[in-house]
N, C-alpha and C positions, 0 to 999 in steps of 0.2 A: 949303353952309353946313358949317364945320368944329365937331369935337364939343368942347364947352367942358367941359373937366376939373372945373371950379369950381363947376358946377351939381349942385343937388341931386337923385340919380337914385335915393334912396332906394325910390321907387313901382317901380322897374326890378327891384330885387332881391326875389329869393324865398328866404327862409331857410326852412331845412328844420325841417318841426314838432317841435315838441320843443326848440327851440335855445333860441328867445327867450320861446316860449309854454310852458304847461305841456302835457305831451302827454297826446292823448287817449287815453281807456279802450281804445276799439277800436284804435287804432295799437299802444297798449301791449300788448295782447294778442298782436297779430301779432308785434312785436318778440320777444314772450316766446318764441313758438313757435319762432323762428328760434334763438333764442339756448339753447333749453334750459334744464334744471335750472340751469347753470352761468353763468346770466346774469344780470345785478341792472342794473336801471336806475337812473340815477343823474343827476338832473338833466338829464333828457330823451336820456341818451346811455347805451346798453346796455355794458355792462362784463362780457366774459367772462372766467372764472377757470377754472383747472386746480386741483382742488382736492388734487391729491397735491402739486404744486409749489408752491402755496400754503401748505398742511402745514408742507410740510419749509421753504419761506424764511422762514415765520413762527416757527419752532423754531428755526433758526438765527438770526434777527434776536435772538430772545429771547435765546440763548445768548449771543451778541457782547454786547447790552445789559449782561447780566448780570456778565458776566467784565469787562466795562468799568468797572460801578460796583466792582466789587470791588477792582479795581487802583486805580482812583482813592481809594477808600478807605484801601486800604493803603498808599498814595503820600503822602497827607493825615496817617496817622497815624505812618509814618517822619519824615515833616520835623517834626512837631510833637514826636514824641520826640528828634531830633535836635538842636532846637532848644532843648529842655527840659535836655538832656545839655549842651550848649555853656553856657546860663546858669549851669548849678550849678557846672559849671568856672569858670567866670569869677567867681562869687560865691565859690568856694574860693578861687581864689588870690587876691583882693583881701582876705579874711579873713587869708590867712597871711603876703602878702608886705606888710611894710610899711616898707620902704624902698626907693630906686630900683634896678631890676634892672642897670642898667647907670650905671655901669663894673662894679658891685661883682661880677656875676657872672663878670666875667672874672677879676677875684683870687680868686674862688674855685675857678673850673675852673683854672688856674696853678696853685694849691697843689694841686689832687685829680692833676693830670698830674706834679707834682715829686715827690709821695706816690707816684706809680705807676714814676716813673722810679728812686728811690731803692731800692724792692723789688724791681725787674725781675728780680734773681737770688735772689730768695728763695723760699719755698716758696708754694705754691698760696694757703694761707691769710692769708699775711701780705701777698701781694700784691694781695687781695682788702681786707682791713681797713686797710691802708696810706694808700690814696687816700681812704678815707672818714673817718679819722681826720682827715688833713690838710683835707678840704674842711670836715670837720664845724668843725676850730678857726678855720680861716680865715671861714666863715660867722656864728659868734660873735664874730668880731672886726669885720668889714666890716658884718654885718646881723645886729645882736643882738636886734632883735626879733621878727625875723622866726624865727631861730633858737629861741627863747623859745618862739613860736607853733608849730612845727615839733616840739620837745618835747612839748608837750603835747597836741599832736594824737596823736602817737605812742602817747603814756602811755594816751589816753582809748582808742586802738585795740586796745592791750597789753591794758588791764584788760577790753575788751569780749570779745576774743576768745582772747588765752591770760593768764589771770589766773594762773596759776602760775608762767610766765616773769615776769611783773611783779613779783609775790612775791618770787621771789628775785633781781630786779635790784634792788628796794629793798634787800633784806637785804644785798647786796654794796655797795650805796652807804651803807649806814650804819654796814658794817664798815670801809670805806675812810676814811669820815669819822672814826668813833672813832682808827682806825690814826693819822691825820693828827694831831688833837686830840693823843694821846698821845706821838707825836713831837715835835710842837711843845713836850708838858710835858718830855719828856726833853730837847730840846735847849735851854731854860729853864734846868733844874736844872743840865746840863751847866756852862754858861756862868756859872751862879752858881758852882759849883763852882770852874771855872777861876779865877774874879775872887777867889775866898775863898783859893784856895790861892797864887796871884800875892801878895796881900796878906799872907799869914803869912811866905810865903818873904821878902817885902821886909823885913818887921816884924824877922826872925830874921837877915838880913843886917845892917839896920840896929844890931842889939844886937851883935853880933859887931865890927863898926867903932867902936861906942861903947866 
């Protein structure tokens, strides 16, 4: 009669003591003798270890885990710092720029390049200042609110870091404004004087012809 592979043959299988049943005290003593001081019985199985190898492998594992944790924390910190910087840049940009960037930025760049071309044969200082002046004028024309925000931001930076330069610049601005007022006053006086002289001249010619 052939063997039936589907029959229950558990009674024919003899398990090693300690695999499914708790190990006996006698067998544990015998296995401990074979294993020596470096043997440990876990769930009926004798685990033999090498103390030196185990020591250094544990140290290496702890070192790798520590370095990995440090690297992970550093990467998380750098990621958070990068996100914060990007958010800060976005906030600052949205606070300053109030008009559409395009096509206004193209006009401003064109003005700056025009100033650079006009001053290409001049001295270094003029070649540096001219594009800035042209670009500033173009910004005030095409993006006036952004220009006002930039001026205010620069004033705050100057007051916080170089207050002496800020005071000198404000004094220069006051002087230029006073010059403009004086020039306008002189222009008005000159016009009035010319009108009065023309009136007197016509009056005299009228008297002569009469």
